[in-house]
N, C-alpha and C positions, 0 to 999 in steps of 0.2 A: 700572642699566639694565634695562629689561624685556626678557626673553628672548622672541624671536619663535619660534613653533612652525612647523615645516615642514608641508607637505602630507602627508608620510608619517607624521608623528606623529598627525595628525588622522584618518587613515583607520580605525583599529581601532574607535573609538567609533561611527563612522557605519556600519560593516559589521555590528555586532551585531544590530540589528533585522532586517536582511536575512537573516542567518544563522538567526535564530530562526524567521522566516517560512518559510524554505526547509525547516527541520527539521520545522515543523508541517505544511507541505504534503506532505513525504515521508511523514509519519506518517498523513495523511488519505488519500492516494492509494491505498495498499494496501487500506485499509478500504473505500473506494468500489469498487475493483475486485472485492473479495470479495463485496460486496453485489450488484453487477451480475452477477457470475458465479452466485451463488445464485439470483438472479431468472431468469436464462436457464435454469438447470437446472430450476426449477419450471415455467417455461413449456414447456420441452421435455418434461418428464415429463407435464404435463397434456395436451399435444397428442398424445403417443403413447397415453396412456390413453383419450382421446376417440376416437382412431382405432380402437383395439381394441374399444371399446364400440360404435362405429358399425358395425363388421363384425358383431358379435353381434346388434345391432338389425336390420340388414338381413337376416341369416339368419333371425331370429325373424319378421320381417315377411313374408318369402317363405313360411315354413312356415304362418303364420296365414292368409295370403291363399289358399294352396293348400287348406288345410283348410276355409276358409269356402266356396270355390268348389266343393269336392268334397262338401260336406255333403248337398246334395239327393240325389245318387246314392248316397252311403253310407247315408242314411236309407231309401232305397227298396230297395236291394239287400242292404244290410248286408254281412256277411262272405262271402256267396255270390258277391259280385262277383269275389273272388279265385279262385273254383273253377269259374266258368262259362266255357265256351268260346265261346258264342254272341255274335255282335256284329251286331245287326240294327237299324239306325236307324229303319226303317219301323215296326216293332212296339215300338221303344224297349226292346229287350232287349239288355243289354250285360254283358260279362264280360271280365276282364283276364287270364285264364289263358294264352291264346295269345301275347299280346304279352310278358307276363312271361317265359314259357318261351323265346321267341325272343331276348329281351334277354340272359338268363342263358347260353343255349347259345352264341350267337354270341360273347359276351365270353369264355367259357371256351375256345372254339376259337381265338380270337385269341391268348390267352395261351399255349395249348398249342403254337401254331405260332411265336409271336414270341419266347418265352423262350429256346429253344435258339439261334436265329439271333442274338439280341441278345447272349447270352453269348459266342458265338463271335466276334462282331464286337469286343466289348470286350476279350477275351483277345488277339485278333490285334493290335489297335491298341496295347495296352499292353505286351505281352510278346514278340511275334514279328515285327511289321512293321518293316521298315527305316525309318530316320529320315526319308528323303525321301518315303516313302509314307504316313506317319501323318497328316500334316496334310491332304493332298488327300482321302484316303478319309474322314477324320473330318468334314471340311466337307461333302463330298457327302452323307453320311448325315444330318447335321444339316439340310441343305437339304430333305430329305424332309418334315421337320416343318413347313416353311413352305408346302408345297403346299396349296391350299384343298381342303376335303373334297369339294366338288362335282366337282373334277377327278378325284379318286380314284373317285368314283361313276361318272363318264362312262367312265373307263378300265376300270373293272370291268365295266361293262355291254357295251361294244363290243369289248374286247380279252380280258379275263380270262374272262368267261362263255363265249364261243365255244370257247376253248381247253379249259376244263373240260368243256364239253358234248361235244366231239368226241374228246378224248384221255384225260382224267383220270377223269371220272365213269363211262364205260363200263368202264374197267379196275377201278375200285372195285366196281362192281355185279357184275362177273363173278367177281372173286377174293375179295372180302370179303362180298358179299351172302349166299352160301350158308352162312357160318359160323353156329354155333348161338347164340352169345351176342350178339356185336356185329353180326351180319348184318342185323338190322332197321334199323340206322343207315345202311346202304348199299343199300337196296332202293328200287325205283321207277324211273320213266323219267328219263333224263338231261336235265333241263330247261335246265341251264346256270346259271340263276339259282336262288337258294334260300339256305337257312341256311348251307350249306358255303361258297358263294361270298362271302356276307357275312362269314363268319369269316376267309376269306383276305384280303379287303380290309381288315378291321379289323387283322389281324396286320401288314400292310404299314404301316398308319398308326401303330401304336404302337411299332414297332421303333425309330424314331429316339429316342423318349423313353426307353425302357428301356435301350437300348444307351448313350446319352449318360450316364445316371446310373451305370450299371455301369462305364463307362470312367473317369469321375471318381472313383468309389470305389476302383477298382483302383489308380489313380495315387497314392492316399493310403497304400498299403501301404509301410511303411518298407523301403528297400533292404537294410538290414542283415538283415532276416528272410529275404528271398529269397536273399541271398548266403550266409547260414548254411546254408540248405537245399542250395544248390549245393555248398557246402564239405563237407557230409556225404555227398556223392555222389548226391544226388537228381537225377532227370531233370527236364526242363522240365514235363512233365505232372504229376509228383509235387509239384513246387513250386507249380504253379497249383492243383492239387486239394487239397493239404494245408496250404498256407500262405496263398495269396492269397484263395481263396474263403472259407475260415473267417474270415479277418480282415475281409473286406468283406461278410459275410453280411447284416448288418443293413441296410446301404445297398442291397444288391441287392434285398432284399424291399421296401424303400421305392420303388425304381424300378419294380418289378413292380406294386405297388399304384397308382402313378401311371399306368402304362399301362392298368390295369384301369379306373380312373376315366374315362380317355379313351374306352375301348371302350364302357362302359356308356351314355354320353351321346351317342355319335355319331349324327347324324341323316341328313344328306343322302347320304353315301356308302352307308349301309345302305339307304336308301330306294330307291336305283337298282337294287340287286342282290338284295334279299331276297325279292322277289315280292309283298309286301304282301297276304298272304292271312291272314285271321283264322281259321286252322285249326291245330289241334294235331297235328303229324305227328312221329312218332318218327324217320322217315328224314331224314337231313341233305340229301338231294337235293331234297326237296320245298320249295315256296315256304312262307314263314312271314311273321312280322311281329315288330316290336319296338316298345317303348313310344315311343321317339323317332320312328320312322318313322310310326307311327299318328298321333301328334300333328301331324307335319308334313303328312301327307296330308289329314287330316280336320278339323283345327281351323277352317280358314276356311270349311268347308262345313257346320259343325254348326248345325242348326236345332232350336230348342227348348231349354228349360232343362235337361232331363234329359240330353240328348245332350252339351251343353257341359259339364255337371257330370261326366259319366262320363269325358270326356277329361281334365278337370282332375284327377280322381281318379287317372287313369293317371300324370299328372305327379307327383302326390303319392307314388304308389308308387315311381316312379323316384327321387324325392328321398330317400325312406326307404331304398331299396336302396343308393344311393350313400353315404348317411350311415352305414349299418350297416357297409358294406364298409370305409370309411375308419376307422371307430371300431375295428373288429376288427383292422385292420392296425396302428393305433397301439398297441393293447394288445399285439399280437404283438411289435412293435418294442421296447416297454418291457420285456417279459418276456425277450427275447433280450439286451437290455442288462444286465438284472440277472444273467442267467446268465453273461455274459462277465465281469462284475465279480466274481462268485463264483469263477470259474475262475482269474482273475488273483490 
């Protein structure tokens, strides 16, 4: 008799092709996933490379356009444009000495006033403030960065300038004006507006940026380093001065340079309080001008190719000043990083 095969005995031969196909599919799927992954990596790398090249192209385009626009004034005045104080659109005689001086002095004053305050804020929030007070104070300080610059200008003109004119500047003139070396910086009538007032306004504007960076950098200091200092008997001041600040020195300088970049290019706030006078005065009480405020005041009223070209050359000078400052700060940070590596 012929033996009849059951269904169970017939299954293995039928399953062999399906098993082989599944094995082939399992072998192909990882290869396809690897190919897709490599393709996504190439697309991502190309996109990031194009983004970096785009930034460099935009920077180069801005520099070329400024140079092209400033060329008529540069060809007419040459390097004397940097050493001339005169600014007379009627006779088409222009010089950048007063605006450049005002830009540098107001930025220096802003840093001189803002760095100690920002350092104190960062130390208080990270080392001394109670937990319930850290967040409200930190948020309040960061909100200062969101205030429009024109609001700072209006506040400086109607609130800060009268206070300086009535209370601060007379005291500075009376007590610091007669001094032999720095006395010239504090001589003259108390106008209220001027380079000193612009420095105060810029200091208030850059404090949120500098203090925020310093606070974030101080929070990266390992607790074990501070606890070791306290364990050796150091006071809070000694731990901050000898442990926290040396560890965070590079980041602190980066925050200061960020604030300097903001101060150099500030326009509307400075325009309200600096006085907008194209004169070179040693006294901080006297009205002055900055490159940004000169551009904001006169660019829409510029008549004639030479006048417009002189203003564009002012913009080119501000661009170069900012670029040089940032390049020097980057070199300083790299040098500090190498020194820290040698110490460790």
